[in-house]
C-alpha positions in Angstrom: -8.2 38.9 -7.8 -9.0 35.1 -7.7 -6.3 34.2 -10.5 -3.0 34.3 -7.8 -4.8 31.4 -6.2 -3.8 28.6 -6.5 -6.5 25.5 -6.7 -6.8 23.8 -4.6 -5.7 19.1 -5.4 -8.5 17.5 -6.6 -8.7 14.0 -4.9 -8.0 10.6 -6.7 -11.1 8.7 -8.1 -12.9 6.2 -6.2 -11.3 3.9 -9.7 -7.9 5.0 -9.8 -7.2 4.6 -6.0 -8.7 1.4 -6.6 -7.0 0.6 -9.8 -3.4 1.8 -7.5 -4.3 -0.6 -4.3 -4.7 -3.6 -6.3 -1.9 -3.1 -7.6 0.1 -2.6 -4.8 -1.7 -5.6 -3.5 -0.1 -7.8 -6.1 3.4 -6.6 -5.7 3.3 -8.1 -2.0 1.4 -10.9 -2.5 4.4 -11.7 -4.5 6.5 -10.8 -2.5 5.6 -12.3 0.4 5.1 -15.8 -2.0 8.9 -15.3 -3.0 10.1 -14.2 0.5 8.3 -18.2 1.8 9.4 -20.3 -0.7 13.2 -18.2 -0.9 13.4 -18.1 3.1 11.6 -21.4 3.8 14.8 -23.0 6.3 16.4 -21.0 8.4 15.2 -17.6 8.2 17.8 -15.4 9.0 17.2 -11.3 10.4 17.2 -9.4 7.9 14.5 -12.1 5.6 12.0 -12.0 8.8 11.6 -8.9 8.5 10.9 -8.6 5.3 9.2 -11.3 5.1 7.3 -9.1 8.1 7.2 -6.0 6.1 5.9 -8.0 3.0 3.4 -10.3 5.6 1.9 -6.2 6.9 2.0 -4.5 3.2 -0.1 -7.4 2.3 -2.2 -7.0 5.4 -2.6 -3.2 5.1 -3.1 -3.4 1.1 -5.8 -6.3 0.9 -7.8 -3.8 3.9 -7.8 -0.7 1.8 -9.2 -2.5 -1.1 -12.1 -4.1 1.0 -13.2 -0.9 1.8 -11.9 1.4 -1.1 -15.3 1.8 -1.9 -16.9 3.1 1.8 -14.2 5.2 1.8 -14.0 9.1 1.6 -11.5 11.0 -1.0 -9.5 12.4 1.3 -8.5 9.7 2.7 -6.8 7.9 -0.4 -4.2 10.2 0.0 -3.3 8.7 4.0 -4.0 4.9 3.4 -1.1 5.6 -0.2 0.8 7.3 2.7 0.3 3.9 5.0 1.6 2.0 2.4 4.1 3.9 1.4 5.7 3.8 4.4 5.3 0.1 4.8 7.2 0.0 2.7 10.1 2.4 3.2 10.2 1.6 7.5 12.5 -1.8 7.1 
């Protein structure tokens, strides 16, 4: 009877979540630096949107990385969704 009930998905471990957030932080940090050097002169609207997206992602990933140890395993999924939405929104 219980063989047909699927198991609930296991939450991400704290070490794996810290690794993912560190990778996102490095990507957003390098993207912010590249965007600032690339558009050091007069910045177009698309350049401002791209640089703003990198900066918001950098701040979010830094905050999530600093609070990763105190977060519940259920909130890891929502944090990753927030970071992915920041990347895909602009």
